[in-house]
TIRO-345379 format. One record per atom (N, C-alpha, C): residue number from 1; atom name; residue in three letters; z, x, y. Coordinates in Angstrom, 2 decimals, always signed. Layout:
N
[rec NUM CA ala [Z X Y]]
...
This chain:
127
[rec 1 N unk [-38.58 -14.23 +5.70]]
[rec 1 CA unk [-37.89 -13.28 +4.72]]
[rec 1 C unk [-36.86 -12.47 +5.38]]
[rec 2 N unk [-37.09 -11.88 +6.52]]
[rec 2 CA unk [-36.38 -10.99 +7.31]]
[rec 2 C unk [-35.13 -11.50 +7.62]]
[rec 3 N unk [-35.24 -13.07 +8.13]]
[rec 3 CA unk [-33.98 -13.82 +8.54]]
[rec 3 C unk [-33.04 -13.98 +7.25]]
[rec 4 N unk [-33.76 -14.27 +6.24]]
[rec 4 CA unk [-32.83 -14.43 +4.91]]
[rec 4 C unk [-32.09 -13.04 +4.70]]
[rec 5 N unk [-32.63 -12.10 +4.77]]
[rec 5 CA unk [-32.15 -10.77 +4.46]]
[rec 5 C unk [-31.09 -10.41 +5.47]]
[rec 6 N unk [-31.09 -10.73 +6.67]]
[rec 6 CA unk [-30.26 -10.47 +7.82]]
[rec 6 C unk [-29.00 -11.54 +7.48]]
[rec 7 N unk [-29.27 -12.85 +7.37]]
[rec 7 CA unk [-28.30 -13.67 +6.80]]
[rec 7 C unk [-27.36 -13.18 +5.67]]
[rec 8 N unk [-28.12 -12.76 +4.63]]
[rec 8 CA unk [-27.37 -12.17 +3.37]]
[rec 8 C unk [-26.54 -10.98 +3.67]]
[rec 9 N unk [-27.04 -9.96 +4.64]]
[rec 9 CA unk [-26.34 -8.92 +4.96]]
[rec 9 C unk [-25.15 -9.32 +6.00]]
[rec 10 N unk [-25.24 -10.52 +6.91]]
[rec 10 CA unk [-24.25 -10.64 +7.56]]
[rec 10 C unk [-23.04 -11.36 +6.73]]
[rec 11 N unk [-23.40 -12.17 +5.67]]
[rec 11 CA unk [-22.35 -12.78 +4.91]]
[rec 11 C unk [-21.56 -11.68 +4.09]]
[rec 12 N unk [-22.38 -10.75 +3.65]]
[rec 12 CA unk [-21.73 -9.81 +2.94]]
[rec 12 C unk [-20.81 -8.85 +3.57]]
[rec 13 N unk [-21.16 -8.59 +4.97]]
[rec 13 CA unk [-20.27 -7.94 +6.01]]
[rec 13 C unk [-19.02 -8.65 +6.28]]
[rec 14 N unk [-19.05 -9.88 +6.32]]
[rec 14 CA unk [-18.00 -10.85 +6.68]]
[rec 14 C unk [-17.02 -10.76 +5.46]]
[rec 15 N unk [-17.47 -10.61 +4.23]]
[rec 15 CA unk [-16.74 -10.72 +3.06]]
[rec 15 C unk [-15.89 -9.37 +2.68]]
[rec 16 N unk [-16.16 -8.44 +3.53]]
[rec 16 CA unk [-15.55 -6.96 +3.30]]
[rec 16 C unk [-14.09 -7.04 +3.76]]
[rec 17 N unk [-13.07 -6.73 +2.96]]
[rec 17 CA unk [-11.74 -7.04 +3.26]]
[rec 17 C unk [-11.36 -6.07 +4.59]]
[rec 18 N unk [-10.59 -6.69 +5.28]]
[rec 18 CA unk [-9.92 -5.99 +6.51]]
[rec 18 C unk [-9.58 -4.61 +6.43]]
[rec 19 N unk [-9.00 -4.25 +5.28]]
[rec 19 CA unk [-8.45 -2.95 +5.06]]
[rec 19 C unk [-9.55 -2.11 +3.78]]
[rec 20 N unk [-10.64 -1.97 +4.61]]
[rec 20 CA unk [-11.77 -1.26 +3.73]]
[rec 20 C unk [-11.50 +0.27 +4.03]]
[rec 21 N unk [-10.34 +0.61 +3.78]]
[rec 21 CA unk [-10.41 +2.06 +4.05]]
[rec 21 C unk [-10.87 +2.97 +3.06]]
[rec 22 N unk [-10.77 +4.43 +3.21]]
[rec 22 CA unk [-11.53 +5.28 +2.30]]
[rec 22 C unk [-10.29 +5.90 +1.28]]
[rec 23 N unk [-10.35 +5.40 +0.19]]
[rec 23 CA unk [-9.30 +5.86 -0.91]]
[rec 23 C unk [-9.10 +7.32 -0.85]]
[rec 24 N unk [-10.23 +8.33 -0.72]]
[rec 24 CA unk [-10.11 +9.70 -0.87]]
[rec 24 C unk [-9.31 +10.08 +0.30]]
[rec 25 N unk [-9.56 +9.55 +1.61]]
[rec 25 CA unk [-8.96 +10.02 +2.73]]
[rec 25 C unk [-7.24 +9.57 +2.50]]
[rec 26 N unk [-7.26 +8.35 +1.86]]
[rec 26 CA unk [-5.87 +7.93 +1.69]]
[rec 26 C unk [-5.03 +8.99 +0.68]]
[rec 27 N unk [-5.83 +9.50 -0.12]]
[rec 27 CA unk [-5.01 +10.47 -1.27]]
[rec 27 C unk [-4.38 +11.78 -0.23]]
[rec 28 N unk [-5.16 +11.84 +0.85]]
[rec 28 CA unk [-4.68 +13.06 +1.61]]
[rec 28 C unk [-3.47 +12.57 +2.55]]
[rec 29 N unk [-3.65 +11.18 +2.92]]
[rec 29 CA unk [-2.56 +10.81 +3.76]]
[rec 29 C unk [-1.03 +10.40 +2.72]]
[rec 30 N unk [-1.57 +10.17 +1.48]]
[rec 30 CA unk [-0.29 +10.09 +0.59]]
[rec 30 C unk [+0.58 +11.24 +0.53]]
[rec 31 N unk [-0.18 +12.39 +0.82]]
[rec 31 CA unk [+0.68 +13.73 +0.56]]
[rec 31 C unk [+1.97 +13.60 +1.52]]
[rec 32 N unk [+1.90 +12.84 +2.50]]
[rec 32 CA unk [+3.08 +12.58 +3.45]]
[rec 32 C unk [+4.21 +11.87 +2.81]]
[rec 33 N unk [+3.89 +11.03 +1.49]]
[rec 33 CA unk [+4.55 +10.27 +0.83]]
[rec 33 C unk [+5.22 +11.05 -0.65]]
[rec 34 N unk [+4.61 +12.04 -0.78]]
[rec 34 CA unk [+4.87 +12.76 -2.26]]
[rec 34 C unk [+6.30 +13.10 -2.47]]
[rec 35 N unk [+6.93 +13.72 -1.41]]
[rec 35 CA unk [+8.28 +14.10 -1.62]]
[rec 35 C unk [+9.09 +12.80 -2.37]]
[rec 36 N unk [+8.67 +11.65 -1.81]]
[rec 36 CA unk [+9.70 +10.58 -2.31]]
[rec 36 C unk [+8.89 +9.70 -3.12]]
[rec 37 N unk [+7.64 +9.49 -3.31]]
[rec 37 CA unk [+6.93 +8.42 -4.09]]
[rec 37 C unk [+5.85 +9.07 -5.02]]
[rec 38 N unk [+5.68 +8.63 -6.21]]
[rec 38 CA unk [+4.56 +8.77 -7.05]]
[rec 38 C unk [+3.56 +7.79 -7.47]]
[rec 39 N unk [+2.44 +7.95 -7.80]]
[rec 39 CA unk [+1.48 +7.05 -8.46]]
[rec 39 C unk [+0.74 +7.65 -9.50]]
[rec 40 N unk [-0.03 +6.93 -10.35]]
[rec 40 CA unk [-0.82 +7.36 -11.46]]
[rec 40 C unk [+0.02 +7.23 -12.73]]
[rec 41 N unk [-0.73 +7.75 -13.78]]
[rec 41 CA unk [-0.17 +7.31 -15.14]]
[rec 41 C unk [+1.14 +8.02 -15.59]]
[rec 42 N unk [+1.52 +9.01 -15.08]]
[rec 42 CA unk [+2.76 +9.59 -15.18]]
[rec 42 C unk [+3.70 +9.45 -14.12]]
[rec 43 N unk [+3.74 +8.59 -13.22]]
[rec 43 CA unk [+4.35 +8.32 -12.13]]
[rec 43 C unk [+5.75 +7.91 -12.42]]
[rec 44 N unk [+6.74 +8.56 -12.03]]
[rec 44 CA unk [+8.25 +8.21 -12.35]]
[rec 44 C unk [+8.78 +7.77 -10.79]]
[rec 45 N unk [+9.90 +7.35 -10.89]]
[rec 45 CA unk [+10.72 +6.94 -9.71]]
[rec 45 C unk [+11.36 +8.42 -9.34]]
[rec 46 N unk [+11.41 +8.51 -7.79]]
[rec 46 CA unk [+11.95 +9.77 -7.26]]
[rec 46 C unk [+12.94 +9.37 -6.39]]
[rec 47 N unk [+12.99 +9.84 -5.01]]
[rec 47 CA unk [+13.98 +9.27 -4.01]]
[rec 47 C unk [+13.68 +7.93 -3.83]]
[rec 48 N unk [+12.14 +7.76 -3.98]]
[rec 48 CA unk [+11.71 +6.28 -3.79]]
[rec 48 C unk [+11.10 +5.74 -5.07]]
[rec 49 N unk [+10.70 +4.37 -5.15]]
[rec 49 CA unk [+10.26 +4.15 -6.47]]
[rec 49 C unk [+8.81 +4.58 -6.53]]
[rec 50 N unk [+8.19 +4.37 -7.91]]
[rec 50 CA unk [+7.16 +4.82 -8.07]]
[rec 50 C unk [+5.99 +3.62 -7.36]]
[rec 51 N unk [+4.75 +3.77 -6.89]]
[rec 51 CA unk [+4.12 +2.79 -6.21]]
[rec 51 C unk [+2.99 +2.27 -7.04]]
[rec 52 N unk [+2.95 +2.32 -8.35]]
[rec 52 CA unk [+1.76 +1.72 -9.00]]
[rec 52 C unk [+1.82 +0.19 -8.90]]
[rec 53 N unk [+0.65 -0.39 -8.86]]
[rec 53 CA unk [+0.67 -1.98 -8.95]]
[rec 53 C unk [+1.42 -2.46 -7.65]]
[rec 54 N unk [+1.13 -1.80 -6.49]]
[rec 54 CA unk [+2.04 -2.19 -5.31]]
[rec 54 C unk [+1.86 -3.59 -4.95]]
[rec 55 N unk [+0.48 -3.82 -4.81]]
[rec 55 CA unk [+0.19 -5.08 -4.27]]
[rec 55 C unk [+0.23 -6.19 -5.21]]
[rec 56 N unk [+0.94 -7.14 -4.79]]
[rec 56 CA unk [+1.21 -8.31 -5.89]]
[rec 56 C unk [+2.56 -8.12 -6.47]]
[rec 57 N unk [+3.22 -7.19 -6.25]]
[rec 57 CA unk [+4.63 -6.79 -6.75]]
[rec 57 C unk [+5.70 -7.32 -5.83]]
[rec 58 N unk [+6.70 -7.84 -6.08]]
[rec 58 CA unk [+7.70 -8.20 -5.40]]
[rec 58 C unk [+8.59 -6.99 -5.05]]
[rec 59 N unk [+8.93 -7.02 -3.59]]
[rec 59 CA unk [+9.88 -5.78 -3.30]]
[rec 59 C unk [+11.14 -5.63 -3.98]]
[rec 60 N unk [+11.42 -4.54 -4.27]]
[rec 60 CA unk [+12.83 -4.38 -5.03]]
[rec 60 C unk [+12.97 -4.52 -6.46]]
[rec 61 N unk [+11.54 -4.46 -7.06]]
[rec 61 CA unk [+11.48 -4.85 -8.55]]
[rec 61 C unk [+11.13 -3.65 -9.47]]
[rec 62 N unk [+10.75 -2.44 -9.11]]
[rec 62 CA unk [+10.61 -1.46 -10.02]]
[rec 62 C unk [+11.74 -1.37 -10.79]]
[rec 63 N unk [+11.61 -1.22 -12.15]]
[rec 63 CA unk [+12.74 -1.15 -13.22]]
[rec 63 C unk [+13.49 +0.25 -12.88]]
[rec 64 N unk [+14.75 +0.36 -13.13]]
[rec 64 CA unk [+15.22 +1.63 -13.07]]
[rec 64 C unk [+15.36 +2.39 -11.75]]
[rec 65 N unk [+15.05 +1.78 -10.55]]
[rec 65 CA unk [+15.24 +2.30 -9.20]]
[rec 65 C unk [+16.31 +1.44 -8.38]]
[rec 66 N unk [+17.12 +2.19 -7.84]]
[rec 66 CA unk [+18.18 +1.39 -7.17]]
[rec 66 C unk [+17.85 +1.25 -5.62]]
[rec 67 N unk [+17.54 +0.06 -5.42]]
[rec 67 CA unk [+17.09 -0.34 -4.10]]
[rec 67 C unk [+18.31 -0.78 -3.47]]
[rec 68 N unk [+17.94 -0.45 -1.96]]
[rec 68 CA unk [+18.99 -1.38 -1.20]]
[rec 68 C unk [+19.32 -2.78 -1.29]]
[rec 69 N unk [+20.14 -3.40 -0.78]]
[rec 69 CA unk [+20.15 -4.98 -1.00]]
[rec 69 C unk [+19.23 -5.64 -0.08]]
[rec 70 N unk [+18.92 -4.86 +0.99]]
[rec 70 CA unk [+18.18 -5.35 +2.01]]
[rec 70 C unk [+16.67 -5.58 +1.40]]
[rec 71 N unk [+16.25 -4.38 +0.81]]
[rec 71 CA unk [+14.93 -4.44 +0.01]]
[rec 71 C unk [+14.86 -5.47 -1.17]]
[rec 72 N unk [+15.90 -5.41 -2.00]]
[rec 72 CA unk [+16.05 -6.46 -3.08]]
[rec 72 C unk [+15.99 -7.89 -2.66]]
[rec 73 N unk [+16.59 -8.18 -1.42]]
[rec 73 CA unk [+16.60 -9.52 -1.13]]
[rec 73 C unk [+15.68 -10.02 +0.03]]
[rec 74 N unk [+14.73 -9.22 +0.20]]
[rec 74 CA unk [+13.72 -9.45 +1.39]]
[rec 74 C unk [+12.80 -10.59 +0.95]]
[rec 75 N unk [+12.67 -10.69 -0.24]]
[rec 75 CA unk [+11.79 -11.77 -0.57]]
[rec 75 C unk [+10.13 -11.52 -0.40]]
[rec 76 N unk [+10.18 -10.27 -0.21]]
[rec 76 CA unk [+8.61 -9.92 +0.03]]
[rec 76 C unk [+7.74 -9.67 -1.20]]
[rec 77 N unk [+6.42 -10.04 -1.20]]
[rec 77 CA unk [+5.64 -9.88 -2.33]]
[rec 77 C unk [+4.58 -9.07 -1.59]]
[rec 78 N unk [+4.40 -7.88 -2.02]]
[rec 78 CA unk [+3.50 -6.79 -1.25]]
[rec 78 C unk [+2.05 -7.35 -1.30]]
[rec 79 N unk [+1.40 -7.13 -0.04]]
[rec 79 CA unk [+0.10 -7.41 +0.13]]
[rec 79 C unk [-0.44 -6.42 +0.98]]
[rec 80 N unk [-1.66 -6.33 +1.24]]
[rec 80 CA unk [-2.23 -5.18 +2.16]]
[rec 80 C unk [-1.83 -5.53 +3.65]]
[rec 81 N unk [-1.63 -6.82 +3.93]]
[rec 81 CA unk [-1.24 -7.20 +5.29]]
[rec 81 C unk [+0.28 -6.72 +5.63]]
[rec 82 N unk [+1.19 -7.23 +4.87]]
[rec 82 CA unk [+2.58 -6.83 +4.91]]
[rec 82 C unk [+2.87 -5.32 +4.84]]
[rec 83 N unk [+2.09 -4.76 +3.84]]
[rec 83 CA unk [+2.38 -3.29 +3.75]]
[rec 83 C unk [+1.97 -2.57 +5.05]]
[rec 84 N unk [+0.87 -2.96 +5.55]]
[rec 84 CA unk [+0.34 -2.42 +6.76]]
[rec 84 C unk [+1.50 -2.43 +7.93]]
[rec 85 N unk [+2.08 -3.51 +7.95]]
[rec 85 CA unk [+3.13 -3.57 +9.08]]
[rec 85 C unk [+4.19 -2.95 +8.54]]
[rec 86 N unk [+4.66 -2.96 +7.27]]
[rec 86 CA unk [+5.89 -2.45 +6.96]]
[rec 86 C unk [+5.74 -0.70 +7.02]]
[rec 87 N unk [+4.74 -0.23 +6.70]]
[rec 87 CA unk [+4.51 +1.33 +6.78]]
[rec 87 C unk [+4.21 +1.97 +8.16]]
[rec 88 N unk [+4.22 +1.12 +9.12]]
[rec 88 CA unk [+4.34 +1.39 +10.50]]
[rec 88 C unk [+5.68 +1.86 +10.85]]
[rec 89 N unk [+6.56 +1.13 +10.42]]
[rec 89 CA unk [+8.08 +1.39 +10.86]]
[rec 89 C unk [+8.93 +0.52 +9.81]]
[rec 90 N unk [+9.16 +1.36 +8.61]]
[rec 90 CA unk [+9.85 +0.71 +7.50]]
[rec 90 C unk [+11.16 +0.03 +7.85]]
[rec 91 N unk [+12.08 +0.84 +8.77]]
[rec 91 CA unk [+13.29 +0.42 +8.92]]
[rec 91 C unk [+13.28 -0.79 +9.86]]
[rec 92 N unk [+12.39 -0.92 +10.73]]
[rec 92 CA unk [+12.08 -2.07 +11.57]]
[rec 92 C unk [+11.63 -3.49 +10.87]]
[rec 93 N unk [+10.93 -3.26 +9.62]]
[rec 93 CA unk [+10.25 -4.25 +8.99]]
[rec 93 C unk [+11.42 -4.65 +8.14]]
[rec 94 N unk [+12.18 -4.02 +7.43]]
[rec 94 CA unk [+13.24 -4.30 +6.51]]
[rec 94 C unk [+14.51 -3.82 +7.00]]
[rec 95 N unk [+15.28 -4.42 +7.77]]
[rec 95 CA unk [+16.14 -3.92 +8.46]]
[rec 95 C unk [+17.48 -3.56 +7.31]]
[rec 96 N unk [+17.90 -2.58 +7.24]]
[rec 96 CA unk [+18.99 -2.18 +5.92]]
[rec 96 C unk [+18.15 -1.18 +5.01]]
[rec 97 N unk [+16.78 -1.02 +5.00]]
[rec 97 CA unk [+16.29 -0.37 +3.80]]
[rec 97 C unk [+16.73 +1.05 +3.94]]
[rec 98 N unk [+16.60 +1.73 +2.91]]
[rec 98 CA unk [+17.22 +3.13 +2.80]]
[rec 98 C unk [+16.01 +4.14 +2.75]]
[rec 99 N unk [+14.79 +3.59 +3.00]]
[rec 99 CA unk [+13.70 +4.40 +3.46]]
[rec 99 C unk [+13.76 +5.13 +4.69]]
[rec 100 N unk [+13.68 +6.40 +4.54]]
[rec 100 CA unk [+14.01 +7.11 +6.04]]
[rec 100 C unk [+12.69 +7.49 +6.49]]
[rec 101 N unk [+11.41 +7.11 +6.23]]
[rec 101 CA unk [+10.20 +7.61 +6.79]]
[rec 101 C unk [+10.07 +7.15 +7.86]]
[rec 102 N unk [+9.62 +7.59 +8.96]]
[rec 102 CA unk [+9.25 +7.02 +10.30]]
[rec 102 C unk [+8.19 +6.38 +10.28]]
[rec 103 N unk [+7.31 +6.36 +9.60]]
[rec 103 CA unk [+6.10 +5.56 +9.48]]
[rec 103 C unk [+4.83 +6.12 +9.91]]
[rec 104 N unk [+3.80 +5.58 +9.60]]
[rec 104 CA unk [+2.46 +6.01 +10.02]]
[rec 104 C unk [+2.00 +5.17 +11.19]]
[rec 105 N unk [+1.61 +5.85 +12.16]]
[rec 105 CA unk [+1.04 +5.21 +13.40]]
[rec 105 C unk [-0.34 +4.97 +13.65]]
[rec 106 N unk [-1.21 +5.65 +13.08]]
[rec 106 CA unk [-2.56 +5.65 +13.01]]
[rec 106 C unk [-3.35 +4.56 +12.22]]
[rec 107 N unk [-4.04 +3.65 +12.85]]
[rec 107 CA unk [-4.48 +2.57 +11.88]]
[rec 107 C unk [-5.26 +3.09 +10.65]]
[rec 108 N unk [-6.35 +4.11 +11.20]]
[rec 108 CA unk [-6.88 +4.58 +10.05]]
[rec 108 C unk [-6.26 +5.03 +8.85]]
[rec 109 N unk [-5.18 +5.95 +9.13]]
[rec 109 CA unk [-4.33 +6.36 +8.14]]
[rec 109 C unk [-3.81 +5.06 +7.28]]
[rec 110 N unk [-3.27 +4.02 +8.04]]
[rec 110 CA unk [-2.84 +3.03 +7.33]]
[rec 110 C unk [-3.84 +2.39 +6.24]]
[rec 111 N unk [-5.09 +2.16 +6.85]]
[rec 111 CA unk [-6.17 +1.60 +6.16]]
[rec 111 C unk [-6.38 +2.55 +4.98]]
[rec 112 N unk [-6.65 +3.74 +5.02]]
[rec 112 CA unk [-6.93 +4.56 +4.15]]
[rec 112 C unk [-5.76 +4.79 +2.96]]
[rec 113 N unk [-4.54 +4.84 +3.24]]
[rec 113 CA unk [-3.68 +4.59 +2.22]]
[rec 113 C unk [-3.42 +3.53 +1.51]]
[rec 114 N unk [-3.58 +2.40 +2.13]]
[rec 114 CA unk [-3.67 +1.00 +1.56]]
[rec 114 C unk [-4.89 +0.95 +0.62]]
[rec 115 N unk [-5.98 +1.69 +0.77]]
[rec 115 CA unk [-7.17 +1.68 -0.01]]
[rec 115 C unk [-6.76 +2.46 -1.33]]
[rec 116 N unk [-6.14 +3.65 -1.09]]
[rec 116 CA unk [-5.79 +4.48 -2.04]]
[rec 116 C unk [-4.72 +3.95 -3.06]]
[rec 117 N unk [-3.71 +3.41 -2.62]]
[rec 117 CA unk [-2.76 +2.54 -3.22]]
[rec 117 C unk [-3.38 +1.52 -4.08]]
[rec 118 N unk [-4.24 +0.87 -3.47]]
[rec 118 CA unk [-4.85 -0.50 -4.07]]
[rec 118 C unk [-5.71 -0.17 -5.48]]
[rec 119 N unk [-6.06 +1.06 -5.70]]
[rec 119 CA unk [-6.78 +1.63 -6.59]]
[rec 119 C unk [-5.87 +1.58 -8.19]]
[rec 120 N unk [-4.58 +1.62 -7.93]]
[rec 120 CA unk [-3.75 +1.73 -9.24]]
[rec 120 C unk [-3.30 +0.44 -9.78]]
[rec 121 N unk [-3.33 +0.14 -11.08]]
[rec 121 CA unk [-2.81 -0.86 -11.79]]
[rec 121 C unk [-1.30 -0.41 -12.01]]
[rec 122 N unk [-0.60 -1.66 -12.26]]
[rec 122 CA unk [+0.83 -1.46 -12.64]]
[rec 122 C unk [+1.22 -0.13 -13.70]]
[rec 123 N unk [+0.39 +0.00 -14.65]]
[rec 123 CA unk [+0.69 +0.95 -15.51]]
[rec 123 C unk [-0.07 +2.58 -15.07]]
[rec 124 N unk [-0.49 +2.42 -13.80]]
[rec 124 CA unk [-0.90 +3.86 -13.20]]
[rec 124 C unk [-2.26 +4.22 -13.46]]
[rec 125 N unk [-3.03 +3.34 -14.38]]
[rec 125 CA unk [-4.37 +3.64 -14.57]]
[rec 125 C unk [-5.37 +3.08 -13.30]]
[rec 126 N unk [-6.31 +3.55 -13.17]]
[rec 126 CA unk [-7.00 +3.32 -11.97]]
[rec 126 C unk [-7.97 +1.98 -12.38]]
[rec 127 N unk [-8.11 +1.04 -11.30]]
[rec 127 CA unk [-8.80 -0.24 -11.31]]
[rec 127 C unk [-10.24 +0.08 -11.41]]
């Protein structure tokens, strides 16, 4: 019986996504983004687009936001993996983007902000 329990636990541990960050800690990291971005039910575009429903969304597709051609034509569909690479150094990831943010360098911050953003549906409600 103990072997079955250990096997079940191992399978569960293996199925945990790579970005199992802490959404509450991610909310703190997101404060670095608040000057330019918003999330939540009342989110509006600012200097940057609102980030509701980011994962699964095509880059450059938020209505009423004036994206750079580089972003609009990138062909990126955001997921946790490419977002993690992008947020390390946005200008290197999408050459020609107008996003001026230098990037997040700490993996834990990237994991946490990813977990935070993943909570929001496209309409800003929580999943």
